[in-house]
N, C-alpha and C positions, 0 to 999 in steps of 0.2 A: 866538788862536794857531792853533786848529784851522781857523778860517775862512781865515786867511792860507795855511795849508798846502794847503787845497782850491783856493784861487786859483792858487797856484804849480803844483799838479798839473795844473790845467786849462790853464794857459799852456804847460807842457811838452808836454802832449798835443797842443795846437794846433800847436806848432812841429814836432812829429814828423809830424803829418798834413800840414802845409804842405810839409815836406821830401819826403814821399812823393809828393805831387801835383806837386812841381816836377821830379821825375825819374820820370815815368810809364813810361819805357822801360828804366829801370835793371834789369838782371836780378837775380834773387835769389841766384844762385850764381856766384861767380868761382872757377875751378878750375885747378889744374895736375894733369896726369895722368901717372902713371908706368906703363909697360907693358913686358911681356917678349915681345910678339909672338904671344901665343896666339890661336887661332882665335875664342875667345869675345871677345877684345879688339876685333876688327874690328867686332863688333856693339855692344859697350859704347861705344867711342869714337864710332861713327857716331850712336848715340842721343844722346850728350851734345852732339855738334855740331849735331844736328837741332833741339835745343830752343832756343827764343828766350829761355828763362829761365835759360840757362847761358852763361857766357862762358869758353871755353877759352883761357887765356892762354898756355899752352905745354904741350908734351908731352915727357917724358923717357923714355928707354929704358934698361933694365938687363937683364943676362942672366937667363934663366930657361928658358922653353920654347925660345927661340932665343938665339943670341949677341946681344950688344948691337948689333953692327954690322948683323946681318941684321934685327933688330927695327927698327933705324933706317930701313933701306931700305923695310920694309913700311909704317911709319908715314908716312914722307915721301911715298911713292908714293900712299898713301891721301889725304893732305891735298892733294896736287897734283891728284888726280882730282876733288876737291871744289872746286877753284879756291881753296883756302885756303893759298896759297903763303906768306902772311905769318904763319902760326902757326909759331913757332920750335920746333925739335926738338933736344934735347941728349942726349948719351950719358953714362951712368955707366960710366966706365972704371976706377973704383976697386974695383968688386966683384971678388972673387977666384973667384966661382963659375964653373965650366966646364960649360956645358950640353951635353947629348948631342945636341941639336937634333932635335926630333920631326919626322918626315918630312911629315906632313899640314900643320902650320903653315908649314913651309918651302916647300911646294908651293902653298899658298893664295895667290891673286893678290889683292893689296889695291889695286893700281894699276899704272901703267906704271913699271917700275923702271929703265928705260934712263937712263943719265947721272947716276944718284944715287950719290954717292961718300961713304961713311960716314967716310972719313978727314978730310973737310972739316967734319964736324959739330962744333958747339961742345961744350965740357965742360958737363955738365948742371948742375953746382953753380954755375958762373959764370952760366949762364942763369937758374937759379932766383933767385940773388942779384939779378941785373939786373931781373928782372920784379917781385920783391917790393919793390925799392927805389923803383920808380916807380908801382906800383899801390897806391893808398891804401886800397882796400876790402880787408878781411880775407878770406882765401881758404880754400877747402877743398883739401887735398892728397889726391888719389885714387890709391891704389896698387892696380893690377890684377895685380901679380905679387908679388915679394918685398918685404921691408921694408928692403932695403939702401939704396935712394936716400933714403928718408925718414929713416932712422937717421943716415946720414952728414950729411944736411942739418941735422938737429937738433944734431948734434955740432959742426959747423964753421961754420954760418951763423947769427949772432945774429939777423938780420932774420927768419929762419924762425920762431923762437919768438914774435916780435912780430906777425907778419902772418898766421900760419896759425891759424885759429880751430878747425879740427878736421881729423882724419885719417880718411879713409874707406878701409877696407882690405877687399878681396875675399879672404876666406879661409874655412876650414872652421869657424871659431869661435875665440874667445879662449882656450879651454881645450883645444882640439884640437891636439896637437903632432905629429900624423902627417900633416897636410895638406901638399900640394905646395908652396904658397906659403910656408908656415911654415918648411919645411925647406930652401928655397933658401939662406937665410942665417939660421940658428938664433939666432946671437948678436944680430943686428939685430932679429929677432922678439921675443926676450925683452926687450931694452932698449926697444923701441917700446911694449910693453904695461906698462912700469914708469914711463914718464915722464908728465908732467902735462897735456899737450895732450890733449883728449878724442879717443879713438879709437873709431870705430864700425865694428865688424866685421860685414860683410854676407855672409851665407852664400848658397850656391847654393840653387835651388829643387829639393827632393827629391820626386820623384814615382815611385812604385813601378811602376805599370802603364802609364805613358804618358810622353810627352815634353812639355816646356814648349811647344815649337813643334809643335803639331798641325797637321793639314791646313787647318783653318779659319783659324788665325793666319797660316800661311804664305800662304794665299790673300789674306787681308786686307792683309798687308804688300805683296804683289805689286800690289794695286790702288791703292796710294798713289803719287801722282805727285810724288815728291821724289827728289833724287839719293841721299839717305841710304837711303831705303826700297828704292830700286832696287838699291843695292849689296848690302844684306842679302838681298833676295829672290834676287838672282843667286847669291849664295853658298849659300843654303839649298837652291836647286834644282840646284846643281852635283853632278856625279858624285862629286867629292871629298868633299863633305859627306854625301851619301847613303850613302857607304861608311864613314862615321866617325860613329857615333851621338852622340858627345860634342857634335857640332855643334848638336844639337837640344835640349840641356839648357839650363836658365836658370842661367848661372854669373855671369861678370863683368858681364853686362848688368843683373843685379839691382841693381848699384850705381846705374845710371842711373835705374832705377825708384825706388829708395830715396831718392835725392836729391830727387825730386819728390813722392813719395807715401809717406812713412815710415809712414803709418797702415795701409798694406797689409802691414806687417811686425809680428811680435811682438818688441818691443824690451825686453830685459832689461839693466838698467844696474847696475853695481857699481863704485863709485868713478869713475874716468875712462874706464872701458871699457863700451861697450854692445854686446851681442850682438843682431843683428837677423836674425830668421828670416822669410823670405818665407812668407806664410800664406794670402793670398786669391788663389787661382788665376785666377778670372774677372777680378778687379780688376787683377791683374798683367798679364794679356794685354791687357785693354782699355787700360791705361795705356801699354803698349808702343806700341800703335797711336796713341794720342794724342800721345805724344812724337815719333814719327816723322812725324806730320802737322804738327808744329810748333804744336800747339794748347795749349801749356802756359801761355800768357799771351794776353791780348787785345792785338791789334796796333794797333787804332785807338782814337781818343779820343772820338769822337762817334757814329759809326755802327758797327754790329757787323761788317759786311763790305761790300765793294764787289762788286756783282753780277758773276757770270761768265756769266750768261744773255745770249746775243747780242741777244735781242729788247729788252733794256733800253736798247740804244745806237742811235745814228743809223744809217740804212740803209747808208751808205757804209763804216761800220766793222764792221757785223754779220758780214760774211763772214770777218773776220780775228780776231775775238775769241778763239774757241776755239784757233785755231792759235797765236796769240801766247802765250796762257797755257800751252799744252802745251810750247811750245819754250823759253820764257824764265821761266816760273813766275809765281805770283800776285804776288810782291813787286814785280817789274818792272811787271806790268800795273797793279797798284794805284797805284804811284807815277806811272805814265804818265797814268792817268786824272786823278788829283789835280793833276798838273802842268799838264795842258792846260786844266783848269778854272781854275786859278790864273792861267795865262798868257793865258786868254781867246781863244786860238785854237790850232790844231794847228800846231806849228812843228818843223822838222827839228832845229834845234840844242837846243831844249828836250828833245826825245826823246833826243838824244845825251847831254845832261846826266843824264837819268834812268839811261841805260845805264851811264854812267861812274860815277855814284854807287853803283849797285848792285854794279858790278864792284869798286869799292874796298872796300865793306863785305864783299863775298864774300872778297876777298883776305885781309883781317884777321879775317874771321868775326866781325863786330860787328853790333850793332843800330844804331838811329839815335842821334844826340846823343853819340856816343862818340869822335869824332875831330875835329880842326880841318881846315879846307880853305882853301887859298889859290888863287883862280882867276885865270888869266891871260887870261880871255875879255873882260875890260874891261867897260865900261858902254854900249857902242854896239851896237844890234841890227844884223844878226841874230845875230852871234856871242855877244853877251852874254845872249841868250835861254837859253843853256846853263846859266847860273847858277840859273835857276828850277828846272830839272831836278835840279841838284845839291842845292839846298836841300830839295826834297821827298823825294828818295830817300835822303838821308843824315841829315836833321834838322840839318845844319850851316847855321844861318841867322844873319843879322846880329843878330837879336833875342836869340839864344842866345850871341852873341859867338864863334861857331865858324867863320864864313865871312868871309874877307877877299877883296875884289875888287881886283886890281891894275890900275891904268891908267898906271903909270909905267914900263912895260917893253913889249917887243914883244908885241902882242896875238896870242893863238893859242888854240886849243881844248885847253888843258892845265890841270890842277889838281894841286896838291901836297896829299897827305893825310898827316897826322901822327897816329900812334897809339902810345902808350907809348914815346915817344922814338924811334920808327921812322918814317921818311918815305919815301913813294914818289911818283912823278909819273906820272900817266896823261895821255897825249896822243893825240888822235885821229890815226890814221895819215894821213900827208900826202896820199896819193893820194885818199883819201876826202874830206878837207877841201877839196881843190881841186875835186873833182867836185860836192860839195854847194854850195859857194860860187858856182861858175860857173853852176849851174842857177838859183840864186836871182837872180843878176845878170841872166841872160838873161830870166827871167820879168819881172823889174822893168823891164828895158829895153824890152820889147815892150808890156807892159800898164800899168806904173806902179803905185805903192803904193796909189793911190786907186781902183784898179779891182777890182771884185768877182771878175773872172776871175783876177787875181793871187792873191787869197786862196784861191780855190777850187783853183787849181793847187798852191799851197803846202800846202794841206790834203791833197790827193791824194798829193803827194810824201812828206809826213810819215807818212801811213798806210803807204805802201810801205816806207819805211825802218824804221819801227817793226817791221814784220813781217819784213823781210829781213836786218836787221843783227844779227848775233850779238855780244853784248858781249864774248865771249871772243876774237873775231877782229879787232876794229876799233881796239883801243888798243895803243899801245906802253907798257910798264910799265918804269920806271927806278927802281931802288932807290937812294935818295940816302943813307940811313943806316940 
């Protein structure tokens, strides 16, 4: 009997390990974030978005530091500035709290607010219900403000209790009833701490003689070449922040660090409640840098990293390596390198596929292997070469059952991407399609496919377009549902 139990245990362990290896890119944390628009929230949300080990499924806003409408405008503008237009944002209009609107948060620029209409925002509870109904992985609900949204979701959404594994709340402590977030909605706070879903209360970092963001940390953040680090660096170096010392304390952003590195906190658990105190200052600062660099998980499966040293590459590419990486990021560069090796030559449409796939992932803020793709590029080169770039940049491959190539319709450089029941179509802009196609036809007409000159000119063109085409400018994006 004991022997059989051991065998059963080994089989279960093997199955668990196989499931882990079959989804090497699956993030550890799926989250919905609730925010009230505080200046610490711009840092916390940016850090969560920066991590490849976190998937932000949606953001909800509730009144607190700002009105819900103004908080929505801040969050929507932030996501748009990161090209994450596909992350939905909902408003909690059920809260009765009337904020006095703090001037510094109201004046802080999160992104371009032009054209953002809070009246068109969906109800946050409908949004939460929709997300939890289609996402099968159990999630963490992160509250950066009051307990209002999570309390009402617990009360009114049965799927919330089924799909939420824990609630992470940025507050002054489970027993501290004088804190700002606790008092925005006292009834909700009391009820949250009495229900049975585990609640992890993450406290701010208290430092008597210094700020969490010292000169060294601010300098190190400024040296990171990611959109998230640049946003935080710009904020910390702004006159608005310099005149408001709260900007330099470690408050809501401690939640992002806690999610990744709970061992840096003193965690005291009583029943379903855990009080978490930030304790390791050097570790907290180092982890902040690691998160903003996107170094929370290994990105590759065989090699540690793809070199960014120009001398590693052929001479015709060397002058462009650093420029391409600085303009478009390591993700696009890495996908481009792998695609061209897979494709066995540098091709314009394969590069277009890379840029399109990265743009789609950016839109939804996903990793690889997380959405399905239907390509209208067909199976005839050179247009079909785009499919290789799509596969590498998104992980949507035929082998994973995530890529479908259509040949039964009008062929064009367009792909439908579907994620969590939402679908968008990216299409290469018509003028650019015509320009690239006419160039390839002309080279083919003059030299022919069997000519070395043809492939040399194609390679030269591909490098040119790789460097000159910004993925944010070359595609039309249509929201289908």
